[in-house]
N, C-alpha and C positions, 0 to 999 in steps of 0.2 A: 637093725641104729636106730640108736635114741636122738633127740634132741641136741646135746653136748655131745654125742660124738660128731653129729651132723655140723656141729660148731667147731667144733676143733680142726676138721679137716677138710672146712672151709676156711679158716685163719690160716690154715698154712699155706693152700692154696694160691690164698690172694697175698700173703706176704701182710696180715694186719692183725689186731689183736685179737681174742676172743670174745674181748666186751663188744667189740665194731662189728666182731661175724655174728654174734648171737642178733644185736640189735639188727642187722640188715636180713636176718632171716626170720624172725619176728615180721619185722618189716615186710617183705615176701610173705608172708602168710596169713596178716591183717590184709594187704591186697587183694589177694585170692578169695579170702573170705568173705569181705567187701564186696566184691565183683561178685559171687555167687549168690550172696544175701538178694541184691540187684539182677538176678537172676543174666545174667551176663557171662558166657563162655569165656573161661581163660586158656589160651592155646599157647605152650609151649614148645616151638619147634625141636622138632626132633627129640622131642621126651612124651609128649601127648597132652591131649586137653584134659582139664573140669570142666561139667555144667552141672545144669539141675533139669531135672524130668519130676515131673505127678506121677505118682505110682497109683493106680487107679483105686477105688474104694473097694474095701473087702469084706467078706460074708464070712461070719465064722458062726460055733456055734459053743456058747457058754454054758457048761452042767451047770454050774453055781444055779442058775437062773432058769438053766432048761428051758432057754429059747436061744432063736437063734439071730447075731446081731450084726452091724453094720462099724465097720470100722472107715472113718474118713478117708477122704482122700491125701495122700502126704508127700510132702516135696523132698526129695532125696538130691543127694550130691552121687554123681556117677565120676570113674576117670576113664578115658580112653586110651591105651596106649598109641605111638607115633609105630609106623611100618618101621622105622628106624629101630626101635628101642625092642620091638618085636622081634627083627630080624638079630639081633646083638645074643637075644635071651637064647635062642634059637641056635644061636651058634654056638653058645657054654654049652648046651644042652647036649649037643654034637659030642663036643670036646670030652665031656665026662664019661 
């Protein structure tokens, strides 16, 4: 599903214009991104939670330089689905 598809569905469900729907979706995404940038966890009950974690430094071999190098620690975003979402997906796969 694309942003455009999501915008259309949101507009239909809320009975608002697609422009208002697009603005609402952008605001929501910007708010989530800003919260994650400040290392805050975003919890959407019944859907899941977004957060950040620091990936440990990794050692790798660079064949061009013929030496081992170290990738620095990296901040990554994760999503953890809620139990309700997991159960919903499991139920759908059982029905298929």
